[in-house]
C-alpha positions in Angstrom: 0.0 0.0 0.0 2.9 2.4 0.8 4.3 1.8 -2.7 0.9 2.7 -4.3 0.6 5.9 -2.2 4.2 6.9 -2.9 3.8 6.3 -6.6 0.7 8.4 -6.8 2.3 11.2 -4.8 5.6 11.2 -6.9 3.6 11.0 -10.1 1.7 14.2 -9.2 5.0 15.9 -8.2 6.5 15.0 -11.5 3.5 16.3 -13.4 2.7 12.9 -14.7 -1.1 13.1 -14.7 -1.6 10.4 -17.4 -1.0 7.4 -15.2 -2.8 4.1 -15.1 -5.1 4.0 -12.1 -3.5 1.9 -9.4 -5.5 -0.2 -7.0 -4.1 -1.9 -3.9 -5.7 -5.2 -3.1 -5.3 -7.2 0.1 -7.5 -10.1 -1.1 -5.4 -13.2 -0.6 -6.2 -15.5 2.3 -3.1 -17.4 3.4 -4.3 -20.4 5.3 -3.1 -24.0 5.8 -4.8 -27.4 6.0 -4.4 -29.5 9.0 -1.4 -31.3 7.4 0.4 -28.0 7.0 0.1 -27.6 3.2 -1.2 -24.2 1.9 -4.9 -23.5 1.6 -5.0 -20.3 -0.4 -7.9 -18.3 -1.8 -7.8 -15.1 -3.9 -11.0 -13.1 -3.4 -12.5 -11.3 -6.5 -9.8 -13.0 -8.6 -11.8 -12.5 -11.8 -11.1 -8.7 -11.5 -7.6 -9.5 -12.6 -8.9 -10.3 -16.1 -7.6 -7.6 -18.5 -5.6 -5.8 -15.8 -1.9 -5.3 -15.4 -1.1 -7.1 -12.2 1.9 -6.3 -10.0 2.6 -8.7 -7.2 5.1 -8.0 -4.4 6.5 -11.4 -3.3 8.2 -12.5 -0.2 10.8 -15.4 -0.4 12.4 -14.7 2.9 12.3 -18.3 4.1 12.1 -21.6 2.3 8.9 -22.5 4.1 6.8 -19.8 2.3 8.3 -20.1 -1.2 5.8 -22.9 -2.3 2.7 -20.9 -1.3 4.1 -17.7 -2.9 4.7 -19.6 -6.2 1.2 -21.1 -6.1 -0.3 -17.6 -6.1 2.3 -16.3 -8.6 1.5 -19.0 -11.1 -2.3 -18.4 -10.8 -2.5 -14.7 -11.9 -1.7 -15.2 -15.6 -4.1 -18.1 -15.8 -6.8 -15.7 -14.5 -6.3 -13.6 -17.7 -4.1 -10.9 -16.3 -3.2 -8.7 -19.3 0.4 -8.4 -18.0 2.1 -9.7 -14.9 5.0 -8.1 -13.0 6.5 -9.9 -10.1 8.5 -7.8 -7.6 10.9 -10.0 -5.7 13.2 -7.6 -3.8 15.5 -10.3 -2.5 16.6 -13.4 -4.6 17.4 -15.7 -1.7 19.6 -18.3 -3.5 21.7 -15.8 -5.4 24.9 -16.5 -3.5 24.8 -20.2 -4.6 25.3 -19.3 -8.3 28.2 -21.6 -9.2 29.7 -25.0 -8.7 33.3 -25.2 -7.5 33.2 -29.0 -6.7 31.3 -31.8 -8.4 28.2 -32.5 -6.3 27.4 -29.0 -5.3 24.0 -27.7 -6.4 23.7 -24.2 -7.8 20.3 -23.4 -6.3 20.3 -20.0 -7.9 19.7 -21.8 -11.2 17.0 -24.0 -9.6 15.0 -21.0 -8.4 15.5 -19.3 -11.7 14.0 -22.4 -13.5 11.0 -22.4 -11.1 10.3 -18.7 -11.7 10.7 -19.2 -15.5 7.7 -21.5 -15.4 5.3 -18.6 -14.7 2.7 -18.7 -17.4 2.7 -16.2 -20.3 0.1 -13.4 -20.2 -1.9 -11.8 -23.0 1.0 -9.3 -23.5 3.7 -11.9 -23.4 6.3 -12.9 -20.9 5.9 -11.9 -17.2 8.5 -9.5 -15.8 10.6 -10.2 -12.7 12.0 -7.3 -10.8 15.0 -8.1 -8.6 17.1 -5.7 -6.5 20.9 -6.0 -6.3 21.0 -9.7 -7.2 24.3 -11.2 -6.0 25.8 -11.8 -9.5 24.6 -10.1 -12.7 25.3 -13.2 -14.8 22.4 -14.9 -13.0 20.0 -13.1 -15.4 21.1 -15.8 -17.9 19.8 -18.6 -15.6 16.2 -17.6 -16.5 14.6 -18.9 -19.7 13.3 -16.6 -22.5 9.7 -17.0 -21.1 10.4 -14.4 -18.4 12.1 -11.0 -18.5 14.3 -10.4 -15.5 14.8 -6.7 -14.6 17.8 -6.2 -12.4 17.3 -3.0 -10.4 19.5 -1.4 -7.7 18.8 0.4 -4.4 22.1 2.3 -4.5 20.3 5.6 -5.3 18.9 5.4 -1.8 22.4 5.3 -0.3 23.6 8.2 -2.6 20.8 10.4 -1.3 21.7 9.5 2.3 25.4 10.2 1.7 24.6 13.7 0.3 22.8 14.5 3.6 25.7 13.7 5.8 27.5 16.6 7.6 30.9 15.2 6.5 29.8 14.1 3.0 32.8 15.8 1.4 35.1 13.6 3.5 33.3 10.3 2.5 35.1 7.5 0.7 33.4 4.3 -0.4 34.9 0.9 0.3 34.1 -2.6 -1.1 34.9 -5.7 0.9 36.1 -7.7 -2.2 36.7 -7.4 -5.9 33.3 -8.7 -6.7 31.6 -5.8 -4.9 33.9 -3.4 -6.5 33.1 -4.6 -10.0 29.4 -4.6 -9.2 29.0 -1.2 -7.6 32.0 1.0 -8.2 30.6 2.7 -11.3 27.6 4.0 -9.3 29.6 6.3 -7.0 30.7 9.0 -9.4 33.3 11.3 -7.8 33.6 9.5 -4.5 37.1 8.1 -3.7 37.0 4.3 -3.8 38.8 1.7 -1.6 38.9 -2.0 -2.3 39.6 -4.6 0.3 40.6 -8.2 -0.4 39.9 -11.3 1.7 41.9 -14.5 2.0 41.6 -17.5 4.2 44.3 -18.8 6.6 42.9 -22.1 7.9 39.6 -21.3 9.4 40.3 -17.5 9.7 39.1 -14.9 7.2 41.7 -12.2 6.8 40.8 -8.9 5.1 43.3 -6.2 4.1 43.1 -3.0 2.1 44.1 -3.6 -1.5 43.6 -0.2 -3.2 42.8 3.3 -2.0 43.6 5.3 1.1 41.2 5.4 4.0 43.4 7.6 6.2 41.4 10.4 7.8 38.2 9.5 6.0 34.6 8.6 6.8 34.5 5.2 5.0 31.2 3.7 3.9 31.5 -0.1 3.3 29.1 -1.2 0.5 27.9 -4.7 -0.4 24.8 -6.4 -1.8 24.1 -8.3 1.4 25.2 -9.2 4.9 24.9 -12.7 6.5 26.7 -13.1 9.8 28.8 -10.0 9.4 32.1 -11.7 9.8 33.6 -10.2 6.6 32.2 -6.8 7.4 33.9 -6.8 10.9 37.3 -7.8 9.4 36.9 -5.0 6.8 36.3 -2.5 9.6 39.4 -3.7 11.3 41.5 -3.3 8.2 40.2 0.2 7.5 40.7 1.5 11.0 44.2 0.0 10.9 44.9 2.2 7.8 43.6 5.3 9.5 39.9 5.6 8.9 38.3 7.9 11.4 34.7 6.9 11.0 33.1 3.7 9.5 29.6 3.2 8.2 28.1 0.3 6.2 25.4 -0.2 3.6 23.9 -3.4 2.3 20.7 -3.8 0.3 19.7 -7.1 1.9 20.1 -7.5 5.7 19.8 -11.3 6.2 21.4 -11.6 9.7 20.7 -15.3 10.4 20.5 -16.3 14.1 20.1 -12.7 15.3 23.7 -11.9 14.2 22.7 -8.3 13.9 22.9 -8.0 17.6 26.7 -7.9 17.6 26.6 -4.5 15.8 24.3 -2.8 18.4 26.0 0.3 19.7 25.5 -0.4 23.4 27.2 -3.8 23.5 31.0 -4.5 23.7 31.4 -5.7 20.1 29.3 -2.8 18.7 31.5 -0.3 20.6 34.6 -1.9 19.4 33.7 -1.5 15.7 31.9 1.8 16.3 29.8 1.9 13.2 28.4 5.4 12.8 25.6 4.2 10.6 24.5 0.8 9.3 22.0 1.3 6.4 19.9 -1.4 4.7 16.7 -1.7 2.8 13.3 -3.3 3.7 13.8 -6.0 1.2 13.3 -8.6 4.0 10.4 -8.6 6.5 12.5 -8.3 9.7 14.5 -5.3 8.7 12.1 -2.7 10.2 12.3 -4.3 13.7 16.1 -4.4 13.6 16.2 -0.8 12.7 14.8 0.1 16.1 18.4 -0.2 17.4 21.4 2.0 16.7 23.3 2.2 14.4 20.8 0.6 12.1 18.5 2.6 9.7 16.1 1.3 7.0 16.2 3.0 3.6 12.8 2.0 2.2 12.6 0.6 -1.3 9.3 2.4 -1.9 11.1 5.4 -3.4 13.1 3.3 -6.0 10.0 1.1 -6.7 7.8 4.1 -7.3 10.4 5.7 -9.6 10.8 2.4 -11.5 7.0 2.1 -12.0 6.7 5.8 -13.0 9.5 5.6 -15.5 8.1 2.7 -17.4 5.2 0.6 -16.2 2.6 3.2 -15.3 2.9 5.6 -18.2 0.0 5.5 -20.7 
């Protein structure tokens, strides 16, 4: 609903009066049978006929993926004119390659499942993903679906411009992969690249390129899991003279409540002293985590509304 309201407001501000009328519907009943399998019902489903349907999905945990796919597959069959699936977080994106025989690239598996969404009257459905782990994963999808790889980095850029010390900001990447992915989005900002290597069971991070001395360094990556690499990156940057450290990720996964180690009022949080830790609301638990310092949510509603206004909702 917030996306709809934001889109209408931004459309008016941009002078875009000729927009498709947007309706927010909360008409899906998510129930289960006694054996635990989904019992789903879409009220007034026939109203989808001849309409452009946009569905915001949630694949946060494996347990709900089946019920989400059940609904996703249904909309085109109820004669939706077009179908756009917004899936902010692609959960198997980090398992995109096989290094040893026997490993399963589950990114490919999920891409195959989503490629099975039926065609609509206007052709293939569209799949909107934010900051997928590896851009080449777009080729895991078949030609029967159109993946749209969007980014939430504009949200961070707006936030950086509002900082009191924005002229002293440098942007750091925890590895070469993040540098290749995001470095071109940061314009005139000085860039720093870290490199990580393993020594036994330890992960060692060091500064490879750039100079963090005397700077407010913003560490940027697509996602955070336990935060181990991020912590080691903080250590390396402070050792090279960084005076402030902040962090940004699009997807804050934080399994097993690992976010708690970054809270400002505990020993670990004070040690690393993050000034800010920004992430988006691509996952359901992000808003509750942001109640604690140094966390702050940058809502995807802005970039989603801009995306819809720039293409999908123009007549």
